[in-house]
MIKE-834968 format. One record per residue: x, y, z of N, C-alpha, C in turn; residue number from 1; residue in one letter. Coordinates in steps of 0.02 Angstrom, whole numbers, plus 32768, in hexadecimal, padded with zeros to 4 digits. Last residue first. Layout:
BEGIN
  npx  npy  npz capx capy capz  cpx  cpy  cpz   n res
    X    Y    Z    X    Y    Z    X    Y    Z NUM   A
...
//
This chain:
BEGIN
  npx  npy  npz capx capy capz  cpx  cpy  cpz   n res
 8EBE D902 986F 8EA2 D93D 9892 8EA0 D979 9863 211   Q
 8F00 D896 983C 8EB8 D89D 982B 8E99 D8DA 984C 210   R
 8F82 D898 986C 8F77 D89D 9824 8F2E D8A8 9811 209   P
 8FCD D8D4 98E2 8F86 D8C3 98DE 8F70 D8C7 9895 208   Y
 9055 D8EA 98D0 903E D8C9 990D 8FF6 D8B1 9909 207   H
 9066 D924 9854 9094 D8F0 9867 907C D8C9 98A4 206   S
 9003 D984 984F 9002 D94E 981D 9031 D915 982F 205   E
 9028 D9D8 98B8 8FE9 D9B4 98BB 8FE8 D979 988A 204   M
 90A5 DA09 988B 90A0 D9E4 98CA 9060 D9BA 98CA 203   W
 907E DA4B 9816 90AE DA13 9812 90AB D9E8 9851 202   A
 902B DAAE 984C 900F DA7B 981F 903D DA3F 9819 201   R
 9088 DAF8 9894 9053 DAD4 98B8 9035 DA9E 988D 200   I
 90D5 DB2A 982C 90F6 DB04 9862 90C3 DADA 9888 199   R
 9077 DB6E 97DB 909C DB34 97C2 90BC DB0A 97F8 198   P
 8FD7 DB95 9813 901E DBA5 981D 9047 DB67 9808 197   D
 8F53 DB71 9811 8F77 DB6F 97D1 8FC1 DB80 97D8 196   A
 8F28 DB87 9892 8F26 DB43 9877 8F4F DB3C 9837 195   D
 8F2D DC10 9897 8F5A DBE9 98C2 8F5F DBA2 98A6 194   I
 8EC8 DC2C 9839 8F0C DC44 982E 8F3E DC1C 9858 193   A
 8E56 DBF3 9872 8E6D DBDB 9830 8EB5 DBF0 9823 192   D
 8E49 DC3F 98E9 8E53 DBF6 98EB 8E72 DBDD 98A9 191   H
 8E32 DCBF 98B0 8E6C DCB2 98DC 8E7C DC67 98DE 190   H
 8DBB DCAA 986E 8DF6 DCBC 9847 8E36 DCB0 9870 189   A
 8D69 DC90 98DC 8D73 DC5C 98AA 8DB2 DC6A 9881 188   K
 8D6D DD0D 9919 8D86 DCD2 993D 8D94 DC99 990D 187   L
 8D30 DD5A 98B8 8D75 DD6A 98CD 8D94 DD2E 98F0 186   A
 8CAE DD1E 98AB 8CDF DD1D 9874 8D27 DD2D 9889 185   P
 8C46 DCC7 98F4 8C79 DCF3 9911 8CB5 DCF6 98E0 184   H
 8BF8 DC69 98C0 8BD7 DCA8 98D2 8C07 DCDB 98EF 183   K
 8C48 DBFC 98B7 8C3B DC21 9879 8C19 DC64 9887 182   D
 8C47 DBB8 992E 8C7B DBEC 9925 8C70 DC15 98E6 181   V
 8BE2 DB5A 991A 8BD8 DB92 9948 8C0A DBCA 993D 180   L
 8BE3 DAE8 98CD 8BE8 DB28 98AA 8BDF DB64 98D8 179   D
 8BCC DA73 9910 8C11 DA80 98FB 8C1A DAC4 98D9 178   T
 8B68 DA6B 99A2 8B6E DA7B 995B 8BB5 DA8D 9947 177   P
 8B6D D9E7 9A0E 8B86 DA2C 9A07 8B8E DA3B 99BD 176   V
 8B48 D963 99FF 8B16 D992 9A17 8B2C D9DB 9A13 175   G
 8BE5 D920 9A23 8BA2 D914 9A0A 8B71 D945 9A29 174   D
 8C78 D954 9A05 8C48 D963 9A3A 8C01 D95B 9A1F 173   L
 8CB9 D93F 998E 8CC3 D90F 99C5 8C8E D917 99FB 172   I
 8CB2 D9A1 9932 8C7D D96F 9930 8C84 D93B 9966 171   G
 8D0B DA0C 9933 8D23 D9CA 991C 8CEC D997 9912 170   S
 8CF1 DA85 9969 8CE0 DA7C 9922 8CF0 DA37 9908 169   T
 8D1E DA80 99ED 8CD8 DA8E 99DF 8CC4 DA7C 9998 168   F
 8DA8 DA6A 99D6 8D80 DA39 99FC 8D36 DA42 99ED 167   W
 8DCF DADF 9999 8DD3 DAA0 9973 8DAA DA69 9995 166   A
 8DC0 DB34 9A05 8D94 DB3C 99CB 8D95 DAFC 99A1 165   I
 8E29 DB03 9A55 8DE4 DB03 9A6E 8DB2 DB07 9A34 164   I
 8E98 DB1B 9A04 8E84 DAD6 9A10 8E3D DAD2 9A2D 163   R
 8E97 DBA9 9A03 8E96 DB83 99C4 8E7E DB3C 99CF 162   W
 8EA9 DBC3 9A8A 8E68 DBD1 9A6C 8E61 DBAE 9A29 161   I
 8F31 DB97 9A98 8EFB DB7B 9AC1 8EB7 DB86 9AA0 160   A
 8F77 DBE7 9A3E 8F78 DB9E 9A35 8F3E DB7E 9A5C 159   L
 8F62 DC66 9A73 8F4A DC56 9A30 8F46 DC0B 9A25 158   D
 8FA4 DC56 9AEE 8F5C DC64 9AED 8F3E DC53 9AA8 157   A
 9029 DC4C 9ACF 9006 DC0E 9AE2 8FBA DC18 9AE5 156   V
 9034 DCBC 9A41 9041 DCA8 9A86 901D DC66 9A94 155   T
 9073 DD12 99B3 9050 DCD9 99CF 9064 DCCE 9A17 154   M
 9076 DDC6 99B2 9095 DD84 99A8 906B DD4E 99CA 153   Q
 9047 DE40 99D5 9050 DE33 998D 9070 DDF0 997E 152   T
 8FD1 DE3D 9A5D 9009 DE58 9A38 900B DE44 99EF 151   G
 8F68 DDB6 9A6A 8F92 DDE3 9A91 8FCC DDFB 9A66 150   V
 8F24 DD6D 9A0B 8EFF DD86 9A45 8F26 DDBB 9A6C 149   F
 8F42 DD98 995F 8F51 DD73 999C 8F2A DD92 99D5 148   Y
 8F08 DDE6 9903 8F26 DDA8 98EB 8F35 DD7A 9925 147   A
 8EE0 DE5B 9938 8EAC DE27 9931 8EC7 DDE7 9910 146   Q
 8F2A DECE 9953 8F39 DEA8 9916 8F01 DE77 9905 145   T
 8EF2 DF01 99CC 8EF5 DF29 998F 8EFE DEFF 9950 144   E
 8E7B DEA9 9A2A 8EC1 DEAF 9A16 8EC5 DED2 99D2 143   N
 8DF4 DE9B 9A34 8E14 DECF 9A5D 8E5C DEDB 9A48 142   D
 8DD6 DE2C 99ED 8DC9 DE6C 99CD 8DE7 DEA6 99F4 141   L
 8DF3 DDCC 9A4E 8E1B DDCF 9A11 8E13 DE13 99EF 140   L
 8D8D DDE7 9AA6 8DD2 DDF0 9ABC 8E02 DDF3 9A81 139   R
 8D20 DDC2 9A5B 8D26 DE08 9A6F 8D6C DE18 9A87 138   S
 8D33 DD39 9A52 8D3C DD62 9A16 8D44 DDAB 9A28 137   E
 8D12 DD16 9AD5 8D56 DD0D 9ABE 8D64 DD37 9A80 136   I
 8C88 DD35 9AD6 8CB6 DD55 9B05 8CFE DD51 9AEE 135   A
 8C57 DCE0 9A73 8C4F DD28 9A6C 8C81 DD4D 9A99 134   A
 8C76 DC64 9AAB 8C93 DC77 9A6B 8C90 DCC2 9A61 133   L
 8C27 DC66 9B1F 8C70 DC63 9B24 8C91 DC7A 9AE3 132   W
 8BA8 DC66 9AE5 8BBD DC9F 9B0F 8C09 DCA0 9B16 131   R
 8BA6 DBEB 9AA1 8BA3 DC2A 9A7B 8BB9 DC66 9AA4 130   P
 8BAE DB96 9B17 8BE5 DB99 9AE6 8BE1 DBD8 9ABC 129   I
 8B33 DBAB 9B60 8B75 DBBD 9B7B 8BAB DBC5 9B46 128   Q
 8AC4 DB91 9AF5 8ACA DBC6 9B27 8B14 DBD6 9B38 127   E
 8AC4 DB2C 9A97 8A94 DB63 9A8F 8AA5 DB9E 9ABB 126   R
 8B23 DAD5 9AC4 8B2A DAF1 9A81 8AFC DB2B 9A74 125   G
 8AED DAAE 9B3D 8B2B DAD4 9B3C 8B35 DAF7 9AF9 124   L
 8A81 DA64 9B0B 8A74 DAA0 9B33 8AB3 DACC 9B36 123   A
 8AC6 D9FE 9ACD 8A9C DA2A 9AA4 8A8E DA6A 9ACA 122   Q
 8AFE D9C1 9B3B 8B2A D9E3 9B0C 8B02 DA11 9ADD 121   R
 8A8D D98C 9B7A 8AB8 D9BB 9B9E 8AE3 D9E3 9B6D 120   M
 8A5D D936 9B16 8A34 D96E 9B2C 8A5E D9A3 9B50 119   A
 8AC6 D8D8 9B10 8AB5 D900 9AD6 8A8E D93E 9AEA 118   L
 8ABE D8A0 9B91 8AFB D8C4 9B7C 8AEC D8F2 9B41 117   K
 8A41 D864 9B88 8A4C D899 9BBA 8A89 D8C2 9BA7 116   E
 8A5A D808 9B23 8A27 D83B 9B19 8A30 D875 9B4A 115   E
 8AC0 D7B4 9B5A 8ACB D7DC 9B1C 8A98 D814 9B13 114   P
 8AF5 D7A9 9BFD 8AB9 D7A3 9BD4 8AC0 D7D0 9B96 113   D
 8B68 D7D0 9C40 8B69 D792 9C18 8B2D D78C 9BEA 112   K
 8BC6 D85E 9C5F 8B82 D844 9C57 8B83 D807 9C29 111   V
 8C40 D897 9C5D 8C34 D864 9C90 8BF0 D844 9C8B 110   R
 8C40 D8FB 9C02 8C6C D8C3 9BF6 8C5E D888 9C24 109   M
 8BF2 D95F 9C36 8BD4 D934 9C02 8BFF D8F7 9BF3 108   T
 8C48 D9A1 9C8F 8C13 D976 9CAA 8BF3 D949 9C75 107   P
 8CA0 D9E9 9C31 8CB6 D9AE 9C55 8C7D D983 9C71 106   Y
 8C76 DA5F 9BF9 8C6B DA21 9BD4 8C77 D9E3 9BFD 105   L
 8C9C DABE 9C57 8C57 DABD 9C3F 8C46 DA7A 9C1E 104   E
 8D25 DAA8 9C62 8CFA DA96 9C9A 8CB0 DA93 9C86 103   Y
 8D4E DAE1 9BE9 8D58 DA99 9BF4 8D29 DA81 9C2C 102   N
 8D36 DB65 9C07 8D10 DB45 9BD2 8D13 DAF9 9BD9 101   I
 8D9A DB75 9C67 8D54 DB79 9C7B 8D26 DB5A 9C46 100   E
 8E0D DB69 9C17 8E01 DB3A 9C4E 8DB8 DB3A 9C62  99   T
 8DFE DBD9 9BC7 8DFF DB97 9BA8 8DF0 DB61 9BDC  98   A
 8E0D DC3B 9C2A 8DCD DC35 9C06 8DC8 DBF0 9BE5  97   A
 8E92 DC29 9C4B 8E5F DC1A 9C7D 8E1A DC12 9C5D  96   D
 8ECB DC56 9BD5 8ED7 DC11 9BEB 8EA3 DBFC 9C1E  95   L
 8E9E DCDA 9BDA 8E86 DCAE 9BA5 8E93 DC64 9BB5  94   L
 8EE5 DD0A 9C4A 8E9C DD0E 9C47 8E7F DCDC 9C15  93   E
 8F68 DCFD 9C20 8F4F DCD4 9C58 8F03 DCD2 9C58  92   D
 8F69 DD60 9BBC 8F76 DD1B 9BAB 8F5B DCEC 9BE1  91   V
 8F52 DDD0 9C0D 8F20 DDBD 9BDA 8F2B DD75 9BC3  90   R
 8FC6 DDCF 9C5C 8F84 DDCB 9C7C 8F4F DDB5 9C49  89   L
 9027 DDE6 9BFC 9026 DDA5 9C1F 8FE2 DD9A 9C40  88   A
 900A DE6B 9BDF 9002 DE38 9BAB 8FFE DDF2 9BCA  87   A
 902D DE9E 9C5C 8FE9 DEA6 9C44 8FDA DE73 9C0C  86   I
 90B7 DE82 9C6A 9086 DE63 9C98 903E DE6A 9C81  85   P
 912F DE5A 9C01 90F5 DE87 9C00 90BE DE6A 9C2C  84   D
 918F DDF9 9BFB 91A5 DE3E 9C0B 916C DE70 9C0E  83   S
 9153 DD81 9BD7 9170 DD87 9C1A 9182 DDCF 9C2C  82   T
 90DF DD4A 9B7D 90FD DD8D 9B83 9119 DD9B 9BC8  81   P
 9104 DCB4 9B2A 90E2 DCD1 9B65 9105 DD13 9B74  80   Y
 9152 DC75 9AD0 910B DC7C 9AC0 90E2 DC94 9AFC  79   L
 91D4 DC51 9AE7 91C7 DC95 9ACF 917F DCA1 9ABB  78   G
 91E9 DBD6 9B21 91E8 DBD9 9AD8 91DE DC1F 9ABC  77   S
 91E2 DBE7 9BAA 921E DBC9 9B8C 9222 DBD6 9B42  76   L
 9161 DC1C 9BB6 919B DC44 9BC8 91DB DC29 9BA9  75   Q
 9114 DBAE 9B8D 9112 DBEC 9B67 914E DC19 9B77  74   G
 912E DB56 9BF4 9146 DB44 9BB0 9146 DB82 9B83  73   C
 90EF DBA0 9C5A 9136 DB8E 9C5F 9152 DB7F 9C1A  72   F
 906C DBA6 9C2C 9092 DBE4 9C37 90DC DBD5 9C39  71   R
 904B DB1D 9C29 9049 DB45 9BEC 9072 DB85 9BF3  70   A
 9055 DAFA 9CB0 9082 DADB 9C80 9085 DB05 9C40  69   I
 8FEE DB49 9CE4 9032 DB51 9CFC 9064 DB35 9CCB  68   A
 8F7D DB15 9C9F 8F92 DB5B 9C97 8FDA DB67 9CAC  67   G
 8F7B DA88 9CC7 8F80 DA9F 9C82 8F9B DAE6 9C7B  66   T
 8FD2 DA36 9D44 8FA1 DA6A 9D34 8FAF DA8A 9CF1  65   Q
 9077 DA0C 9D85 9035 D9FE 9D69 900E DA3F 9D5F  64   A
 911B D9BF 9D8C 90EE D9F8 9D95 90AC D9EA 9D70  63   Y
 91A3 D963 9DCF 9163 D963 9DAC 9138 D99F 9DBF  62   R
 924D D95A 9DA9 921B D972 9DD9 91D9 D97D 9DB3  61   V
 92A7 D93B 9D44 9292 D906 9D72 925F D91B 9DA6  60   G
 92B2 D9B1 9CFB 92ED D995 9D1D 92D9 D964 9D54  59   D
 920D D9B6 9D01 9246 D9E3 9CF3 9281 D9CB 9D1D  58   V
 917E D972 9CBF 91B8 D963 9CE8 91F2 D991 9CD2  57   D
 90D7 D99A 9CC1 9117 D9AB 9CA2 914F D99C 9CD4  56   L
 9039 D952 9C9C 906E D962 9CCB 90AD D971 9CA4  55   V
 8F89 D96E 9C70 8FD0 D964 9C63 8FFC D96E 9CA0  54   P
 8F48 D8EA 9CDB 8F77 D903 9CA9 8F5C D944 9C8B  53   L
 8F33 D8C5 9D8C 8F1C D8D1 9D47 8F56 D8E9 9D1B  52   Q
 8F4F D8C9 9E13 8F2E D88E 9DF8 8F16 D896 9DB0  51   G
 8F9C D931 9E38 8F54 D939 9E41 8F2D D8FF 9E22  50   Y
 901F D8FB 9E27 9010 D929 9E5E 8FC5 D930 9E6D  49   P
 903D D853 9E0F 901E D88D 9DF0 9007 D8BD 9E26  48   L
 9067 D7E3 9E4F 909B D815 9E3E 907F D852 9E1B  47   T
 9019 D776 9E68 901A D7AB 9E9A 904D D7E2 9E8C  46   G
 9001 D70E 9E13 9044 D714 9E30 9048 D748 9E67  45   S
 8F89 D711 9DD5 8F8E D6E8 9E11 8FD0 D6F2 9E35  44   A
 8FAA D75D 9D65 8F7A D778 9D95 8F7F D753 9DD8  43   K
 8FFF D704 9D24 9018 D745 9D3A 8FEB D762 9D70  42   L
 8FA7 D69D 9D05 8FE0 D690 9D30 8FFC D6D1 9D4D  41   A
 8F50 D6E0 9CB0 8F36 D6C3 9CEE 8F6E D6B5 9D1F  40   M
 8FAA D704 9C49 8F88 D737 9C70 8F6E D71C 9CB2  39   W
 8FCC D688 9C17 9000 D6B1 9C35 8FE2 D6E8 9C60  38   Q
 8F4F D661 9BE5 8F6F D63A 9C1A 8FA5 D663 9C3D  37   D
 8F39 D6C6 9B81 8F0B D6BD 9BBA 8F2C D698 9BF4  36   R
 8FD8 D718 9B60 8F9B D6F7 9B4B 8F71 D6E9 9B89  35   D
 9029 D7B9 9B70 9017 D777 9B8A 8FD9 D75A 9B6A  34   P
 909D D80C 9B2A 9055 D805 9B1B 903E D7C0 9B31  33   R
 911A D882 9B3C 9100 D842 9B55 90B5 D840 9B4C  32   I
 9198 D8C9 9AF7 9150 D8CD 9AEC 9131 D889 9AFE  31   D
 921A D91F 9B39 9201 D8DC 9B2F 91B5 D8DF 9B2E  30   E
 925F D9AC 9AE1 9239 D98E 9B19 9224 D948 9B06  29   F
 92B7 DA3F 9AAF 92B3 D9F6 9AB0 928A D9DE 9AED  28   P
 9271 DAC9 9A65 9287 DAB0 9AA6 9281 DA64 9AA7  27   I
 9244 DB17 99FD 9280 DAEE 99F3 929D DAD3 9A33  26   G
 91CE DB56 9A08 9208 DB78 9A24 9249 DB52 9A1C  25   G
 9177 DAFA 99D4 9182 DB38 99AF 91BF DB5E 99C8  24   L
 917F DA99 9A3C 9192 DA89 99F7 91A3 DAC9 99D0  23   H
 914B DADF 9AAA 9190 DAC5 9AAC 91A9 DAB7 9A65  22   L
 90CB DAF9 9A77 90F7 DB30 9A8D 913F DB19 9A8E  21   A
 9099 DA78 9A62 90A8 DAA3 9A28 90D5 DADE 9A3C  20   L
 908C DA4B 9AE6 90B3 DA25 9AB4 90C9 DA53 9A7B  19   R
 9035 DAAD 9B17 907A DAA9 9B30 90A6 DA81 9B01  18   S
 8FC1 DA97 9ACD 8FDC DADB 9AD1 9025 DAD9 9AE8  17   V
 8FA6 DA12 9AE4 8FC0 DA25 9AA2 8FDD DA6B 9AA3  16   E
 8F6E DA01 9B61 8FB5 D9F1 9B58 8FD1 DA0D 9B17  15   A
 8EF0 DA3B 9B55 8F12 DA3A 9B96 8F5C DA2A 9B91  14   R
 8EB9 DA29 9AD7 8EDD DA67 9AE6 8F06 DA63 9B26  13   W
 8EDB D98D 9A88 8EB1 D9B6 9AB4 8EDA D9F1 9ACE  12   F
 8F08 D932 9A20 8F1B D979 9A23 8EEC D9A5 9A4D  11   P
 8F40 D897 9A6B 8F11 D8BD 9A42 8F1C D907 9A4F  10   F
 8F7D D836 9AC8 8F8F D83F 9A82 8F55 D85C 9A59   9   N
 8F8F D886 9B6B 8F75 D854 9B3D 8F84 D867 9AF4   8   F
 902C D8BD 9BB3 8FE4 D8C4 9BA7 8FD0 D890 9B73   7   Y
 90BC D901 9BF5 9093 D8C4 9BF1 904A D8D6 9BE9   6   T
 915B D939 9BCF 9115 D94C 9BD3 90EA D90F 9BC6   5   L
 91F5 D959 9C0E 91CB D922 9BF7 9183 D935 9C04   4   A
 9295 D9A6 9C00 924D D9AC 9C05 922B D96D 9BEC   3   L
 9328 D9DD 9C47 9308 D9A3 9C29 92BD D9A6 9C36   2   K
 939C DA5A 9C27 935C DA4A 9C47 933B DA11 9C22   1   M
//
């Protein structure tokens, strides 16, 4: 099976969850990271099913949508619970939660006025984001081990939430306090443990030396 995953050259959760799933599973794939000109040409080509990234080409056939790609890559790599429908349901729930969090922030990306953008993100930092963090942490606490969101092994859900938390704490989102996760110690411990995994750390340091 020939795989090619296309997304921009930064570790946003939408693609990084699938990139890392394939990497951790030892699944060979072409890691395509278009620059701005390549992206514009790709978008104009009409070959993107929904006009956006990421996309995954499997034996020359193109597929799209973050959750679908993540589940597929998770199945290939053993990071998705294919034999347990209840565990799979929880993984899917968390992938969808990550998508919804993304939707909360997306309108601020389109605002050009810096002050308006800052005000919108400050409001999110006071209200919606803390609610999401509390809800996600409660799902982590529901799992007996609390080392992972589902069962006793890493899944694509862990990778997705790890990158979402990294997004909030990175300082990239002006107006969103970087210490919000500190109020959720179990969630912070989960993020720090995933981040410190030697395989993940090696990947991050080789692809994003400053992340």
